[in-house]
N, CA, C and O atoms as a CHARMM CRD file, in Angstrom:
* protein
*
  292
    1    1 MET  N      0.96200  -1.31600   0.13800 PROA 1      0.00000
    2    1 MET  CA    -0.27800   0.18000   0.08000 PROA 1      0.00000
    3    1 MET  C      0.76900   1.22400  -0.02200 PROA 1      0.00000
    4    1 MET  O      1.94900   1.03400   0.27100 PROA 1      0.00000
    5    2 ILE  N      0.24600   2.39100  -0.47400 PROA 2      0.00000
    6    2 ILE  CA     0.84400   3.55100  -0.62800 PROA 2      0.00000
    7    2 ILE  C      0.45000   4.78600   0.46900 PROA 2      0.00000
    8    2 ILE  O     -0.63600   5.36300   0.51700 PROA 2      0.00000
    9    3 GLN  N      1.02000   4.90700   0.88900 PROA 3      0.00000
   10    3 GLN  CA     0.49800   6.43400   1.98600 PROA 3      0.00000
   11    3 GLN  C      0.42900   7.41900   1.27300 PROA 3      0.00000
   12    3 GLN  O      1.28600   7.70200   0.43600 PROA 3      0.00000
   13    4 ILE  N     -0.50200   8.02200   1.47800 PROA 4      0.00000
   14    4 ILE  CA    -1.11300   9.59900   0.63800 PROA 4      0.00000
   15    4 ILE  C     -1.09500  10.69100   1.63600 PROA 4      0.00000
   16    4 ILE  O     -1.98300  10.53100   2.47300 PROA 4      0.00000
   17    5 THR  N     -0.48700  11.58300   1.79300 PROA 5      0.00000
   18    5 THR  CA    -0.73100  12.86300   2.59600 PROA 5      0.00000
   19    5 THR  C     -0.84300  13.96400   1.93600 PROA 5      0.00000
   20    5 THR  O     -0.16900  14.05400   0.91000 PROA 5      0.00000
   21    6 HSD  N     -1.67800  15.05500   2.31300 PROA 6      0.00000
   22    6 HSD  CA    -2.63200  15.69700   1.55500 PROA 6      0.00000
   23    6 HSD  C     -2.51100  16.60800   2.61200 PROA 6      0.00000
   24    6 HSD  O     -2.87700  16.26900   3.73700 PROA 6      0.00000
   25    7 LYS  N     -1.76400  18.38800   2.27000 PROA 7      0.00000
   26    7 LYS  CA    -2.24700  19.57400   2.98200 PROA 7      0.00000
   27    7 LYS  C     -3.34500  20.26700   2.44800 PROA 7      0.00000
   28    7 LYS  O     -3.23600  21.27500   1.75100 PROA 7      0.00000
   29    8 ARG  N     -4.43900  19.71500   2.78100 PROA 8      0.00000
   30    8 ARG  CA    -5.43500  20.32000   2.31400 PROA 8      0.00000
   31    8 ARG  C     -6.00600  21.87100   2.38200 PROA 8      0.00000
   32    8 ARG  O     -6.73800  22.41100   1.55300 PROA 8      0.00000
   33    9 SER  N     -5.47700  22.43000   3.58300 PROA 9      0.00000
   34    9 SER  CA    -5.34700  23.64000   3.86400 PROA 9      0.00000
   35    9 SER  C     -4.75900  24.81000   2.87800 PROA 9      0.00000
   36    9 SER  O     -5.05800  25.99700   2.74900 PROA 9      0.00000
   37   10 ASP  N     -3.89700  24.05700   2.30500 PROA 10     0.00000
   38   10 ASP  CA    -2.94600  24.92800   1.34300 PROA 10     0.00000
   39   10 ASP  C     -3.19200  24.67700  -0.31600 PROA 10     0.00000
   40   10 ASP  O     -2.32500  25.01400  -1.12200 PROA 10     0.00000
   41   11 CYS  N     -4.49100  24.03700  -0.74700 PROA 11     0.00000
   42   11 CYS  CA    -5.07200  23.59100  -1.89500 PROA 11     0.00000
   43   11 CYS  C     -5.49800  24.63500  -2.17300 PROA 11     0.00000
   44   11 CYS  O     -6.07100  25.36800  -1.36600 PROA 11     0.00000
   45   12 ILE  N     -5.20300  25.02600  -3.94800 PROA 12     0.00000
   46   12 ILE  CA    -5.56900  26.62700  -4.59200 PROA 12     0.00000
   47   12 ILE  C     -6.66500  25.78200  -5.79000 PROA 12     0.00000
   48   12 ILE  O     -6.81100  26.31900  -6.88800 PROA 12     0.00000
   49   13 GLY  N     -7.22100  24.77100  -5.55900 PROA 13     0.00000
   50   13 GLY  CA    -8.19800  24.14300  -6.36000 PROA 13     0.00000
   51   13 GLY  C     -7.85700  24.34000  -7.71200 PROA 13     0.00000
   52   13 GLY  O     -8.63600  24.87000  -8.50400 PROA 13     0.00000
   53   14 CYS  N     -6.05800  23.70400  -8.19900 PROA 14     0.00000
   54   14 CYS  CA    -6.04200  23.84500  -9.56900 PROA 14     0.00000
   55   14 CYS  C     -6.64900  22.58300 -10.45000 PROA 14     0.00000
   56   14 CYS  O     -6.51400  22.64300 -11.67200 PROA 14     0.00000
   57   15 TYR  N     -7.39200  21.30800  -9.79500 PROA 15     0.00000
   58   15 TYR  CA    -7.68400  20.02100 -10.28700 PROA 15     0.00000
   59   15 TYR  C     -7.15100  19.41500 -10.46500 PROA 15     0.00000
   60   15 TYR  O     -7.65100  18.29300 -10.55100 PROA 15     0.00000
   61   16 ALA  N     -5.37200  19.56700 -10.73300 PROA 16     0.00000
   62   16 ALA  CA    -4.27800  18.43700 -10.96800 PROA 16     0.00000
   63   16 ALA  C     -4.31700  17.24500 -10.65100 PROA 16     0.00000
   64   16 ALA  O     -3.93100  16.39000 -11.44700 PROA 16     0.00000
   65   17 CYS  N     -4.79700  16.92000  -9.40700 PROA 17     0.00000
   66   17 CYS  CA    -4.59200  16.01100  -8.77400 PROA 17     0.00000
   67   17 CYS  C     -5.67000  14.95800  -9.12700 PROA 17     0.00000
   68   17 CYS  O     -5.54500  13.74200  -9.27200 PROA 17     0.00000
   69   18 VAL  N     -7.10400  15.99700  -9.25600 PROA 18     0.00000
   70   18 VAL  CA    -8.10500  14.67800  -9.61000 PROA 18     0.00000
   71   18 VAL  C     -8.09800  14.28800 -11.27100 PROA 18     0.00000
   72   18 VAL  O     -8.69100  13.38700 -11.86500 PROA 18     0.00000
   73   19 GLU  N     -7.15200  15.37500 -11.77900 PROA 19     0.00000
   74   19 GLU  CA    -6.96000  14.65700 -13.61600 PROA 19     0.00000
   75   19 GLU  C     -6.43600  13.48000 -13.55400 PROA 19     0.00000
   76   19 GLU  O     -6.80800  12.46600 -14.14400 PROA 19     0.00000
   77   20 HSD  N     -5.05900  13.69000 -12.42000 PROA 20     0.00000
   78   20 HSD  CA    -4.22800  12.38200 -12.74800 PROA 20     0.00000
   79   20 HSD  C     -4.42500  11.21400 -12.26400 PROA 20     0.00000
   80   20 HSD  O     -3.89600  10.19400 -12.70500 PROA 20     0.00000
   81   21 ALA  N     -5.60600  11.29500 -10.82200 PROA 21     0.00000
   82   21 ALA  CA    -5.72400  10.33200 -10.43400 PROA 21     0.00000
   83   21 ALA  C     -7.19400  10.73100  -9.72700 PROA 21     0.00000
   84   21 ALA  O     -7.42000  11.07500  -8.56700 PROA 21     0.00000
   85   22 PRO  N     -8.07100  10.56300 -10.81500 PROA 22     0.00000
   86   22 PRO  CA    -9.84700  10.73800 -10.46700 PROA 22     0.00000
   87   22 PRO  C    -10.11400   9.69600  -9.23700 PROA 22     0.00000
   88   22 PRO  O    -10.75200   9.99600  -8.22800 PROA 22     0.00000
   89   23 SER  N     -9.50000   8.37900  -9.49700 PROA 23     0.00000
   90   23 SER  CA   -10.04900   7.32300  -8.15800 PROA 23     0.00000
   91   23 SER  C     -9.66700   7.50500  -6.84900 PROA 23     0.00000
   92   23 SER  O    -10.01600   6.62700  -6.05900 PROA 23     0.00000
   93   24 TYR  N     -8.84100   8.72000  -6.30800 PROA 24     0.00000
   94   24 TYR  CA    -8.26900   9.19500  -5.40400 PROA 24     0.00000
   95   24 TYR  C     -9.10600  10.43400  -5.02000 PROA 24     0.00000
   96   24 TYR  O     -9.75500  10.40400  -3.97500 PROA 24     0.00000
   97   25 TRP  N     -9.12100  11.51700  -5.81200 PROA 25     0.00000
   98   25 TRP  CA    -9.68200  12.97900  -5.72500 PROA 25     0.00000
   99   25 TRP  C    -10.66000  13.47800  -5.64300 PROA 25     0.00000
  100   25 TRP  O    -11.49900  12.58700  -5.78000 PROA 25     0.00000
  101   26 LYS  N    -11.00300  14.14600  -5.53800 PROA 26     0.00000
  102   26 LYS  CA   -12.52700  15.06100  -6.07500 PROA 26     0.00000
  103   26 LYS  C    -12.02400  16.66700  -5.36300 PROA 26     0.00000
  104   26 LYS  O    -11.10300  16.82900  -4.56200 PROA 26     0.00000
  105   27 ILE  N    -13.07800  17.90000  -6.02600 PROA 27     0.00000
  106   27 ILE  CA   -13.34200  18.87500  -5.37400 PROA 27     0.00000
  107   27 ILE  C    -14.29200  18.70700  -4.79500 PROA 27     0.00000
  108   27 ILE  O    -15.15900  17.87600  -5.06600 PROA 27     0.00000
  109   28 ASP  N    -14.28300  19.68800  -3.64300 PROA 28     0.00000
  110   28 ASP  CA   -15.56800  19.65700  -2.51300 PROA 28     0.00000
  111   28 ASP  C    -16.21100  21.12900  -2.86500 PROA 28     0.00000
  112   28 ASP  O    -15.64600  22.10200  -3.36400 PROA 28     0.00000
  113   29 GLU  N    -17.28700  21.00800  -2.53100 PROA 29     0.00000
  114   29 GLU  CA   -17.87400  22.86900  -2.64300 PROA 29     0.00000
  115   29 GLU  C    -17.49100  23.88300  -2.67600 PROA 29     0.00000
  116   29 GLU  O    -17.87500  24.86100  -3.31800 PROA 29     0.00000
  117   30 ASP  N    -16.31500  23.69200  -1.65800 PROA 30     0.00000
  118   30 ASP  CA   -15.27700  24.57500  -1.31800 PROA 30     0.00000
  119   30 ASP  C    -14.29500  24.99500  -2.00000 PROA 30     0.00000
  120   30 ASP  O    -13.54400  25.88800  -1.60800 PROA 30     0.00000
  121   31 GLY  N    -14.17800  24.32200  -3.23800 PROA 31     0.00000
  122   31 GLY  CA   -13.15600  24.55200  -4.07800 PROA 31     0.00000
  123   31 GLY  C    -11.93000  23.75700  -4.53600 PROA 31     0.00000
  124   31 GLY  O    -11.39200  23.64700  -5.63700 PROA 31     0.00000
  125   32 MET  N    -11.62000  23.15500  -3.13500 PROA 32     0.00000
  126   32 MET  CA   -10.49300  22.79300  -2.98000 PROA 32     0.00000
  127   32 MET  C    -10.84600  21.30300  -2.88800 PROA 32     0.00000
  128   32 MET  O    -11.92500  20.78200  -2.60500 PROA 32     0.00000
  129   33 ALA  N     -9.32200  20.58600  -3.29000 PROA 33     0.00000
  130   33 ALA  CA    -9.40000  19.19700  -3.17200 PROA 33     0.00000
  131   33 ALA  C     -9.37000  18.47900  -1.88400 PROA 33     0.00000
  132   33 ALA  O     -9.10600  19.01400  -0.80700 PROA 33     0.00000
  133   34 SER  N     -9.76600  16.75600  -2.12500 PROA 34     0.00000
  134   34 SER  CA    -9.99100  16.14700  -0.87000 PROA 34     0.00000
  135   34 SER  C     -9.63600  14.60200  -1.49400 PROA 34     0.00000
  136   34 SER  O    -10.01300  14.18900  -2.59100 PROA 34     0.00000
  137   35 LEU  N     -9.01200  14.03800  -0.74300 PROA 35     0.00000
  138   35 LEU  CA    -9.08200  12.20400  -1.21300 PROA 35     0.00000
  139   35 LEU  C    -10.33600  11.81600  -0.99700 PROA 35     0.00000
  140   35 LEU  O    -10.97600  12.37300  -0.10500 PROA 35     0.00000
  141   36 LEU  N    -10.81000  10.97300  -1.63500 PROA 36     0.00000
  142   36 LEU  CA   -11.93400  10.22100  -1.48300 PROA 36     0.00000
  143   36 LEU  C    -11.88900   9.43300  -0.33100 PROA 36     0.00000
  144   36 LEU  O    -12.95800   9.42600   0.27900 PROA 36     0.00000
  145   37 GLU  N    -11.07400   8.82700   0.11700 PROA 37     0.00000
  146   37 GLU  CA   -11.29800   8.00400   1.16000 PROA 37     0.00000
  147   37 GLU  C    -10.16600   8.88500   2.14600 PROA 37     0.00000
  148   37 GLU  O     -9.03000   9.02200   1.69400 PROA 37     0.00000
  149   38 VAL  N    -10.44400   9.37100   3.25900 PROA 38     0.00000
  150   38 VAL  CA    -9.39100   9.66700   4.15700 PROA 38     0.00000
  151   38 VAL  C     -9.64100   8.95300   5.39700 PROA 38     0.00000
  152   38 VAL  O    -10.68600   8.97200   6.04800 PROA 38     0.00000
  153   39 THR  N     -8.06500   8.02200   5.77200 PROA 39     0.00000
  154   39 THR  CA    -7.81800   7.95900   6.48500 PROA 39     0.00000
  155   39 THR  C     -8.42800   8.00500   7.84800 PROA 39     0.00000
  156   39 THR  O     -9.39300   7.40700   8.32400 PROA 39     0.00000
  157   40 HSD  N     -7.48300   9.00400   8.41100 PROA 40     0.00000
  158   40 HSD  CA    -7.18600   9.72100   8.95700 PROA 40     0.00000
  159   40 HSD  C     -6.99200  11.36800   8.87000 PROA 40     0.00000
  160   40 HSD  O     -6.20100  11.86400   8.06800 PROA 40     0.00000
  161   41 ARG  N     -7.79700  12.16300   9.77900 PROA 41     0.00000
  162   41 ARG  CA    -7.16300  13.31800   9.59000 PROA 41     0.00000
  163   41 ARG  C     -5.83900  13.55000  11.03900 PROA 41     0.00000
  164   41 ARG  O     -5.74900  12.72100  11.94400 PROA 41     0.00000
  165   42 HSD  N     -4.88000  14.90300  10.95300 PROA 42     0.00000
  166   42 HSD  CA    -4.18400  15.46000  11.77500 PROA 42     0.00000
  167   42 HSD  C     -4.33000  16.63000  11.93300 PROA 42     0.00000
  168   42 HSD  O     -4.36900  16.84000  10.72000 PROA 42     0.00000
  169   43 ASP  N     -4.43200  17.46100  12.28800 PROA 43     0.00000
  170   43 ASP  CA    -4.07400  19.16700  12.18900 PROA 43     0.00000
  171   43 ASP  C     -4.67600  19.51800  10.84300 PROA 43     0.00000
  172   43 ASP  O     -5.88000  19.67000  10.64100 PROA 43     0.00000
  173   44 GLN  N     -3.60400  19.64200   9.84600 PROA 44     0.00000
  174   44 GLN  CA    -4.12500  20.65000   8.21400 PROA 44     0.00000
  175   44 GLN  C     -3.82500  19.03700   7.69200 PROA 44     0.00000
  176   44 GLN  O     -3.50600  19.04500   6.50300 PROA 44     0.00000
  177   45 MET  N     -3.83800  18.22300   8.04200 PROA 45     0.00000
  178   45 MET  CA    -3.29800  17.28300   6.95600 PROA 45     0.00000
  179   45 MET  C     -4.73000  15.75700   7.20800 PROA 45     0.00000
  180   45 MET  O     -5.38500  15.24500   8.11600 PROA 45     0.00000
  181   46 GLU  N     -4.48000  15.60200   5.36000 PROA 46     0.00000
  182   46 GLU  CA    -5.50400  14.11600   5.12100 PROA 46     0.00000
  183   46 GLU  C     -4.48400  13.21600   4.63600 PROA 46     0.00000
  184   46 GLU  O     -3.50400  13.50200   3.94900 PROA 46     0.00000
  185   47 PHE  N     -4.82700  12.13700   5.06500 PROA 47     0.00000
  186   47 PHE  CA    -4.24200  10.55100   4.95700 PROA 47     0.00000
  187   47 PHE  C     -4.88900   9.84300   4.82000 PROA 47     0.00000
  188   47 PHE  O     -5.86800   9.55600   5.50900 PROA 47     0.00000
  189   48 GLY  N     -4.35500   9.18900   3.52100 PROA 48     0.00000
  190   48 GLY  CA    -5.30600   8.30600   2.58700 PROA 48     0.00000
  191   48 GLY  C     -3.79400   7.06300   2.40200 PROA 48     0.00000
  192   48 GLY  O     -2.61900   7.24700   2.72000 PROA 48     0.00000
  193   49 LYS  N     -4.64100   5.49800   1.59600 PROA 49     0.00000
  194   49 LYS  CA    -3.93800   4.92300   1.05200 PROA 49     0.00000
  195   49 LYS  C     -4.46300   4.64900  -0.42100 PROA 49     0.00000
  196   49 LYS  O     -5.59500   4.62300  -0.90400 PROA 49     0.00000
  197   50 GLY  N     -3.34900   4.47900  -0.88000 PROA 50     0.00000
  198   50 GLY  CA    -3.26100   4.20300  -2.32700 PROA 50     0.00000
  199   50 GLY  C     -2.96800   2.60200  -2.42200 PROA 50     0.00000
  200   50 GLY  O     -2.52700   1.82000  -1.57900 PROA 50     0.00000
  201   51 TYR  N     -3.38100   2.41500  -3.76600 PROA 51     0.00000
  202   51 TYR  CA    -2.80600   0.79000  -4.40400 PROA 51     0.00000
  203   51 TYR  C     -1.61000   0.95300  -4.90500 PROA 51     0.00000
  204   51 TYR  O     -1.48000   2.09200  -5.35300 PROA 51     0.00000
  205   52 ASP  N     -0.27000   0.00900  -5.07000 PROA 52     0.00000
  206   52 ASP  CA     0.73200  -0.08200  -5.87300 PROA 52     0.00000
  207   52 ASP  C      0.50900   0.04300  -7.26500 PROA 52     0.00000
  208   52 ASP  O      1.23300   0.68700  -8.02400 PROA 52     0.00000
  209   53 ALA  N     -0.84500  -0.79500  -7.69100 PROA 53     0.00000
  210   53 ALA  CA    -1.03500  -0.79100  -9.18400 PROA 53     0.00000
  211   53 ALA  C     -1.17300   0.85600  -9.17100 PROA 53     0.00000
  212   53 ALA  O     -0.42200   1.22800 -10.07300 PROA 53     0.00000
  213   54 ASP  N     -1.73800   1.92100  -8.61100 PROA 54     0.00000
  214   54 ASP  CA    -1.75700   2.90800  -8.91900 PROA 54     0.00000
  215   54 ASP  C     -0.65800   3.48000  -8.61900 PROA 54     0.00000
  216   54 ASP  O     -0.72900   4.70300  -8.74100 PROA 54     0.00000
  217   55 ARG  N      0.19800   3.14500  -8.32000 PROA 55     0.00000
  218   55 ARG  CA     1.24100   4.32300  -8.13800 PROA 55     0.00000
  219   55 ARG  C      1.56500   5.54800  -9.33400 PROA 55     0.00000
  220   55 ARG  O      1.88800   6.72100  -9.14200 PROA 55     0.00000
  221   56 ASP  N      1.34200   4.78300 -10.68800 PROA 56     0.00000
  222   56 ASP  CA     1.94000   5.97000 -12.04600 PROA 56     0.00000
  223   56 ASP  C      0.76400   7.18800 -11.63300 PROA 56     0.00000
  224   56 ASP  O      1.09200   8.34100 -11.35000 PROA 56     0.00000
  225   57 GLU  N     -0.23800   6.84100 -11.65100 PROA 57     0.00000
  226   57 GLU  CA    -1.31500   7.65500 -11.36900 PROA 57     0.00000
  227   57 GLU  C     -0.78900   9.06000 -10.03400 PROA 57     0.00000
  228   57 GLU  O     -0.43800  10.22500 -10.22300 PROA 57     0.00000
  229   58 LEU  N     -0.94400   8.30400  -8.81900 PROA 58     0.00000
  230   58 LEU  CA    -0.72100   9.34200  -7.99900 PROA 58     0.00000
  231   58 LEU  C      0.45900   9.98400  -7.87500 PROA 58     0.00000
  232   58 LEU  O      0.40000  11.14000  -7.45600 PROA 58     0.00000
  233   59 GLU  N      1.84500   9.38700  -8.21400 PROA 59     0.00000
  234   59 GLU  CA     3.17800  10.22400  -8.91100 PROA 59     0.00000
  235   59 GLU  C      2.74100  11.29800  -9.70000 PROA 59     0.00000
  236   59 GLU  O      3.22300  12.37300  -9.34500 PROA 59     0.00000
  237   60 GLN  N      1.97800  11.34600 -10.66000 PROA 60     0.00000
  238   60 GLN  CA     1.61300  12.68200 -11.67600 PROA 60     0.00000
  239   60 GLN  C      0.52000  13.28600 -11.02600 PROA 60     0.00000
  240   60 GLN  O      0.23200  14.43500 -11.35900 PROA 60     0.00000
  241   61 SER  N     -0.39100  12.50000  -9.82700 PROA 61     0.00000
  242   61 SER  CA    -0.56200  14.22900  -9.02800 PROA 61     0.00000
  243   61 SER  C      0.17000  14.77200  -7.94900 PROA 61     0.00000
  244   61 SER  O     -0.15300  15.80000  -7.35300 PROA 61     0.00000
  245   62 VAL  N      1.23600  14.01800  -7.68400 PROA 62     0.00000
  246   62 VAL  CA     2.27000  14.56000  -7.14300 PROA 62     0.00000
  247   62 VAL  C      3.08700  15.93900  -7.71500 PROA 62     0.00000
  248   62 VAL  O      3.31600  17.03400  -7.20100 PROA 62     0.00000
  249   63 GLU  N      3.53500  15.11000  -9.53100 PROA 63     0.00000
  250   63 GLU  CA     4.64800  15.92600  -9.92900 PROA 63     0.00000
  251   63 GLU  C      3.77500  17.14500 -10.71500 PROA 63     0.00000
  252   63 GLU  O      4.26700  18.07700 -11.35100 PROA 63     0.00000
  253   64 ASN  N      2.45800  16.89600 -10.50700 PROA 64     0.00000
  254   64 ASN  CA     1.43900  18.22500 -11.52700 PROA 64     0.00000
  255   64 ASN  C      1.34000  18.93400 -10.11200 PROA 64     0.00000
  256   64 ASN  O      2.04800  19.93900 -10.17900 PROA 64     0.00000
  257   65 CYS  N      0.71100  18.82200  -8.76500 PROA 65     0.00000
  258   65 CYS  CA     0.58900  19.71100  -7.85900 PROA 65     0.00000
  259   65 CYS  C      1.31800  21.11000  -8.03900 PROA 65     0.00000
  260   65 CYS  O      2.51400  21.09400  -7.74800 PROA 65     0.00000
  261   66 PRO  N      0.83100  22.22100  -8.43800 PROA 66     0.00000
  262   66 PRO  CA     1.56700  23.54700  -8.20200 PROA 66     0.00000
  263   66 PRO  C      2.01300  24.14200  -7.01800 PROA 66     0.00000
  264   66 PRO  O      2.86000  25.00600  -6.79000 PROA 66     0.00000
  265   67 VAL  N      1.16700  23.41100  -6.22900 PROA 67     0.00000
  266   67 VAL  CA     1.70200  24.11300  -4.75900 PROA 67     0.00000
  267   67 VAL  C      2.24600  23.35300  -3.87700 PROA 67     0.00000
  268   67 VAL  O      2.40200  23.62200  -2.68600 PROA 67     0.00000
  269   68 HSD  N      2.74000  21.78100  -4.78000 PROA 68     0.00000
  270   68 HSD  CA     3.43300  20.50800  -3.93100 PROA 68     0.00000
  271   68 HSD  C      3.03500  20.46700  -2.07200 PROA 68     0.00000
  272   68 HSD  O      3.70700  20.70800  -1.07000 PROA 68     0.00000
  273   69 ILE  N      1.96800  20.14300  -2.24400 PROA 69     0.00000
  274   69 ILE  CA     1.28500  19.73200  -1.00500 PROA 69     0.00000
  275   69 ILE  C      0.38100  18.52900  -0.78900 PROA 69     0.00000
  276   69 ILE  O     -0.61600  18.44300  -0.07300 PROA 69     0.00000
  277   70 ILE  N      1.05900  17.45400  -1.71000 PROA 70     0.00000
  278   70 ILE  CA     0.91600  15.67200  -1.65500 PROA 70     0.00000
  279   70 ILE  C      1.88300  15.30400  -1.69500 PROA 70     0.00000
  280   70 ILE  O      2.76500  15.79300  -2.40200 PROA 70     0.00000
  281   71 SER  N      1.96200  14.74200  -1.26700 PROA 71     0.00000
  282   71 SER  CA     3.18000  13.28200  -1.29000 PROA 71     0.00000
  283   71 SER  C      2.69500  11.95500  -0.74100 PROA 71     0.00000
  284   71 SER  O      1.76700  11.73600   0.03900 PROA 71     0.00000
  285   72 ILE  N      3.57000  11.09200  -1.35100 PROA 72     0.00000
  286   72 ILE  CA     3.11700  10.00900  -1.18300 PROA 72     0.00000
  287   72 ILE  C      5.16500   8.49900  -0.93200 PROA 72     0.00000
  288   72 ILE  O      6.37000   8.62600  -1.15000 PROA 72     0.00000
  289   73 SER  N      4.22700   7.37200  -0.39300 PROA 73     0.00000
  290   73 SER  CA     5.23800   7.23700   0.37700 PROA 73     0.00000
  291   73 SER  C      5.20500   5.87300   0.36200 PROA 73     0.00000
  292   73 SER  O      6.03700   5.22800   0.99900 PROA 73     0.00000
């Protein structure tokens, strides 16, 4: 499994994460991205899990985020 970390409070709503990994991201009513399935939250961070088979699309969402608020490990 892949650990996904997202600092939602710094999101600018550019839609890059949704475009590259639509099975993991959505744009909320406030115009900011959120993980579709959050495993837990801490302070301003959202955490989720991804499948190894989806690594390429998750890496694309990390690389294309203009404010660098997504990481995977």
